[in-house]
C-alpha positions in Angstrom: -17.3 -3.9 -85.8 -19.3 -4.1 -82.6 -18.3 -6.0 -79.5 -20.7 -8.6 -78.1 -22.4 -7.9 -74.7 -20.8 -9.5 -71.6 -22.0 -12.9 -70.5 -23.4 -13.0 -67.0 -24.3 -16.7 -66.8 -27.8 -18.2 -66.8 -30.8 -16.1 -65.8 -31.3 -15.9 -62.1 -27.8 -16.9 -61.2 -24.9 -14.8 -60.0 -22.8 -13.0 -62.6 -20.2 -15.4 -64.0 -21.4 -18.6 -62.3 -24.0 -20.8 -60.7 -26.0 -19.7 -57.6 -24.3 -20.2 -54.3 -25.0 -23.4 -52.4 -26.2 -23.2 -48.8 -23.7 -23.7 -46.0 -25.7 -26.2 -43.9 -22.8 -28.2 -42.4 -22.5 -26.3 -39.0 -26.2 -26.5 -38.3 -26.3 -30.2 -39.1 -23.2 -31.0 -37.0 -24.4 -28.9 -34.1 -27.8 -30.7 -34.1 -26.1 -34.1 -34.1 -23.8 -33.2 -31.3 -26.6 -31.7 -29.3 -28.9 -34.7 -29.6 -26.1 -37.2 -28.9 -25.0 -35.2 -25.8 -28.2 -35.7 -23.9 -27.9 -39.5 -23.4 -24.1 -39.2 -22.9 -24.7 -37.0 -19.8 -24.9 -40.3 -17.8 -21.7 -41.8 -19.4 -18.8 -40.3 -17.4 -20.2 -36.8 -17.9 -19.3 -36.8 -21.6 -22.5 -34.8 -22.3 -21.1 -31.6 -20.7 -18.3 -30.9 -23.3 -20.3 -32.4 -26.1 -23.3 -30.3 -25.2 -21.2 -27.1 -25.0 -19.6 -28.0 -28.4 -23.0 -28.7 -29.9 -24.4 -25.4 -28.6 -21.5 -23.4 -30.0 -21.5 -25.1 -33.4 -25.3 -24.7 -33.6 -25.0 -21.0 -32.7 -22.5 -20.5 -35.5 -24.9 -22.3 -37.9 -27.7 -20.2 -36.7 -25.7 -17.1 -37.5 -25.2 -18.4 -41.0 -28.9 -19.1 -41.4 -29.9 -15.6 -40.2 -27.4 -14.1 -42.7 -29.0 -16.1 -45.5 -26.0 -18.3 -46.2 -27.7 -21.5 -44.8 -31.2 -22.9 -45.1 -31.4 -25.1 -42.0 -32.3 -22.7 -39.3 -34.5 -25.2 -37.5 -31.7 -27.8 -37.3 -29.4 -25.2 -35.8 -32.1 -24.2 -33.3 -32.6 -27.9 -32.3 -28.9 -28.4 -31.8 -28.6 -25.2 -29.8 -31.5 -26.2 -27.5 -30.4 -29.9 -27.1 -26.8 -28.8 -26.5 -27.8 -26.3 -23.8 -30.1 -28.9 -22.1 -27.3 -31.5 -22.1 -24.8 -29.1 -20.6 -27.2 -27.9 -17.9 -28.3 -31.5 -17.1 -24.6 -32.6 -17.0 -23.6 -29.8 -14.6 -26.7 -30.4 -12.4 -25.8 -34.1 -12.3 -22.2 -33.3 -11.4 -23.3 -31.0 -8.6 -25.7 -33.6 -7.3 -23.0 -36.3 -7.3 -20.6 -34.1 -5.5 -23.1 -33.0 -2.8 -24.6 -36.5 -2.4 -21.1 -38.0 -2.1 -20.1 -35.6 0.6 -23.2 -36.4 2.8 -22.4 -40.1 3.0 -20.8 -41.2 6.3 -18.3 -43.8 5.0 -17.2 -44.7 8.5 -20.7 -45.9 9.4 -20.8 -47.9 6.2 -17.5 -49.6 6.8 -18.4 -50.4 10.5 -21.7 -52.0 9.5 -20.0 -54.4 7.1 -17.6 -55.7 9.7 
């Protein structure tokens, strides 16, 4: 009596199962956070933390894409770029607001209204 050969699944797949599905979630979420962060820079500086979070999540998604576990490298790159731009714009706007606010002479403004 002979034993049958082992079954390795369908041709082209991994032994014992279906091919692995790509892990595209981090790239997609990073792109969404990065794009949304740009207009939110003007809204109480929400773009700074959102841009940083988008850049970090996109970078993690980019690492997965470079390792071959994800197929959305361009989405991860877009999120990384948009998140970095939002963070830089937010920090520049914050610096500008602090320096412009310190150069205003409030005493002259109050005296002119009286």
